Wavefront OBJ file of the C-alpha trace (Angstrom):
o trace
v 13.570 -13.710 47.321
v 10.264 -13.848 45.439
v 9.666 -11.551 42.534
v 6.618 -9.688 41.366
v 4.053 -11.915 39.630
v 2.417 -9.390 37.312
v 5.141 -7.714 35.288
v 6.285 -7.625 31.703
v 9.750 -6.548 30.541
v 10.701 -5.986 26.920
v 14.187 -5.915 25.418
v 14.780 -4.756 21.868
v 17.657 -3.857 19.582
v 19.917 -1.019 20.687
v 19.899 2.180 18.628
v 23.483 1.575 17.455
v 22.324 -1.348 15.299
v 20.253 1.069 13.220
v 23.137 3.428 12.327
v 24.888 1.470 9.538
v 21.705 0.525 7.624
v 20.517 4.137 8.041
v 23.757 5.481 6.562
v 23.480 3.052 3.635
v 19.905 4.248 2.980
v 21.161 7.838 2.910
v 23.937 6.835 0.487
v 21.316 5.161 -1.711
v 19.241 8.339 -1.711
v 22.288 10.356 -2.796
v 22.898 7.854 -5.631
v 19.412 8.487 -7.029
v 20.615 11.790 -8.478
v 23.353 10.157 -10.585
v 23.389 8.117 -13.790
v 21.037 5.210 -14.453
v 23.394 2.511 -13.128
v 23.903 4.430 -9.887
v 20.149 5.066 -9.597
v 19.449 1.321 -9.806
v 22.211 0.554 -7.294
v 20.901 3.310 -5.011
v 17.339 1.959 -5.214
v 18.557 -1.567 -4.364
v 20.560 -0.254 -1.394
v 17.550 1.699 -0.161
v 15.187 -1.256 -0.509
v 17.388 -3.828 1.238
v 18.402 -1.532 4.068
v 14.892 -0.222 4.728
v 13.796 -3.862 5.044
v 16.766 -4.455 7.382
v 15.827 -1.422 9.509
v 12.215 -2.590 9.806
v 13.375 -6.124 10.589
v 15.732 -4.874 13.319
v 12.877 -2.832 14.745
v 10.668 -5.923 14.882
v 12.971 -7.785 17.311
v 11.275 -8.052 20.709
v 12.003 -10.277 23.693
v 9.172 -9.970 26.198
v 9.493 -11.562 29.632
v 6.607 -12.259 31.992
v 6.210 -14.695 34.902
v 4.789 -17.247 32.432
v 7.846 -17.224 30.198
v 9.722 -15.575 27.375
v 8.089 -14.534 24.107
v 10.474 -13.879 21.198
v 9.395 -12.166 17.972
v 11.540 -11.226 15.023
v 11.147 -10.534 11.309
v 8.585 -8.956 9.039
v 8.659 -11.042 5.888
v 6.687 -14.300 6.060
v 9.743 -16.471 5.355
v 11.839 -14.704 8.015
v 9.216 -14.241 10.734
v 9.882 -15.987 14.043
v 7.469 -16.109 16.958
v 8.515 -18.317 19.823
v 7.108 -18.773 23.303
v 9.403 -20.393 25.876
v 7.820 -21.275 29.226
v 9.895 -20.647 32.354
v 10.123 -24.366 33.151
v 11.850 -24.908 29.784
v 14.636 -22.380 30.464
v 17.781 -23.619 32.196
v 19.613 -20.287 32.392
v 20.244 -16.974 30.692
v 23.718 -15.738 29.841
v 24.781 -12.243 28.889
v 27.973 -10.949 27.327
v 29.009 -7.531 26.170
v 32.093 -5.727 24.951
v 33.534 -2.450 26.113
v 31.052 -0.319 24.150
v 28.163 -2.522 25.240
v 29.198 -2.134 28.860
v 29.172 1.657 28.660
v 26.179 2.046 26.316
v 23.946 -0.559 28.002
v 23.590 -3.282 25.395
v 24.778 -6.856 25.059
v 24.238 -10.369 23.747
v 21.563 -12.428 25.518
v 21.621 -16.227 25.268
v 19.009 -18.595 26.648
v 20.007 -22.195 27.389
v 16.944 -24.423 27.355
v 18.160 -27.617 29.083
v 20.995 -28.952 31.203
v 23.906 -30.725 29.541
v 23.428 -30.788 25.778
v 21.399 -27.681 25.149
v 19.622 -25.679 22.566
v 20.597 -22.024 22.686
v 18.606 -19.031 21.537
v 20.458 -15.752 21.327
v 20.235 -12.184 20.139
v 22.950 -9.545 19.850
v 22.875 -5.829 20.673
v 19.879 -5.933 23.011
v 19.131 -2.992 25.299
v 19.382 -3.630 29.029
v 20.752 -7.118 28.409
v 22.270 -7.534 31.876
v 19.066 -6.624 33.720
v 16.898 -8.648 31.338
v 19.094 -11.727 31.734
v 19.094 -11.265 35.505
v 15.286 -11.209 35.567
v 15.138 -14.412 33.517
v 17.543 -16.148 35.889
v 15.570 -14.941 38.915
v 12.326 -16.310 37.456
v 13.989 -19.649 36.675
v 15.465 -19.860 40.185
v 12.085 -19.047 41.789
v 10.366 -21.659 39.615
v 12.907 -24.337 40.575
v 12.550 -23.522 44.285
v 8.750 -23.747 44.069
v 8.967 -26.992 42.089
v 11.419 -28.610 44.498
v 9.399 -27.516 47.540
v 6.235 -28.925 45.981
v 7.935 -32.210 45.094
v 9.397 -32.622 48.573
v 6.071 -31.779 50.221
v 4.192 -34.178 47.973
v 6.771 -36.933 48.461
v 6.532 -36.736 52.259
v 2.745 -36.490 52.217
v 2.343 -39.688 50.185
v 1.445 -42.719 52.286
v 3.482 -45.349 50.396
v 6.744 -45.539 48.479
v 4.983 -46.947 45.405
v 2.698 -43.913 45.247
v 5.691 -41.613 45.676
v 7.572 -43.390 42.868
v 4.501 -43.205 40.625
v 4.198 -39.476 41.317
v 7.885 -38.917 40.475
v 7.438 -40.886 37.232
v 4.435 -38.715 36.346
v 6.480 -35.561 36.968
v 9.302 -36.873 34.784
v 6.902 -37.872 31.975
v 5.239 -34.446 32.043
v 8.630 -32.765 31.653
v 8.682 -31.121 35.081
v 11.693 -33.233 36.116
v 14.799 -34.022 34.122
v 16.097 -37.581 34.004
v 18.882 -36.669 36.468
v 16.443 -35.066 38.921
v 14.177 -38.098 38.640
v 17.037 -40.544 39.272
v 18.272 -38.559 42.279
v 14.848 -38.295 43.886
v 14.074 -41.945 43.133
v 17.277 -43.108 44.819
v 16.532 -40.870 47.837
v 13.083 -42.405 48.166
v 14.360 -45.951 47.874
v 17.233 -45.324 50.320
v 14.910 -43.616 52.835
v 12.822 -46.797 53.056
v 15.808 -48.983 53.952
l 1 2 3 4 5 6 7 8 9 10 11 12 13 14 15 16 17 18 19 20 21 22 23 24 25 26 27 28 29 30 31 32 33 34 35 36 37 38 39 40 41 42 43 44 45 46 47 48 49 50 51 52 53 54 55 56 57 58 59 60 61 62 63 64 65 66 67 68 69 70 71 72 73 74 75 76 77 78 79 80 81 82 83 84 85 86 87 88 89 90 91 92 93 94 95 96 97 98 99 100 101 102 103 104 105 106 107 108 109 110 111 112 113 114 115 116 117 118 119 120 121 122 123 124 125 126 127 128 129 130 131 132 133 134 135 136 137 138 139 140 141 142 143 144 145 146 147 148 149 150 151 152 153 154 155 156 157 158 159 160 161 162 163 164 165 166 167 168 169 170 171 172 173 174 175 176 177 178 179 180 181 182 183 184 185 186 187 188 189 190 191 192 193
């Protein structure tokens, strides 16, 4: 099943993540009417939690057919902007608790390679199940296209040495993992026997 090639989906923090910092800001505002010590404490609470609210609001995961674009943070030392191409994603996982199930939020994790992986994750994201499903569908479609292209190119090549060279080029460019390369190489060599 092929998916649409011109879409863009965005997941962001669920509204529940804003409640606690918002309550703390309100408490800080109430403290401003008290003695000097409480005013200072109230101002500190307001400052830190307003920054937290803005930071939570800056979290965006945007998915397009080209890949995943992750942004987070407002302060220069906390700002993250990451672009992950589809070919670099192995799979997306989603988990959610009872409240997340009923309120439509969850934890999204992206595994970037097979075996030993690097994982990127974010908690309390809206529509996590659907977002993760779209990522997995894009990855599956990419792998099917890649494998079809590799098979077609391998059978169209006139000699085994050219086929092996092409496989090596695909592995060196990062389009094939070492395991995929070894499997396809052994198939080529065994098909010539």
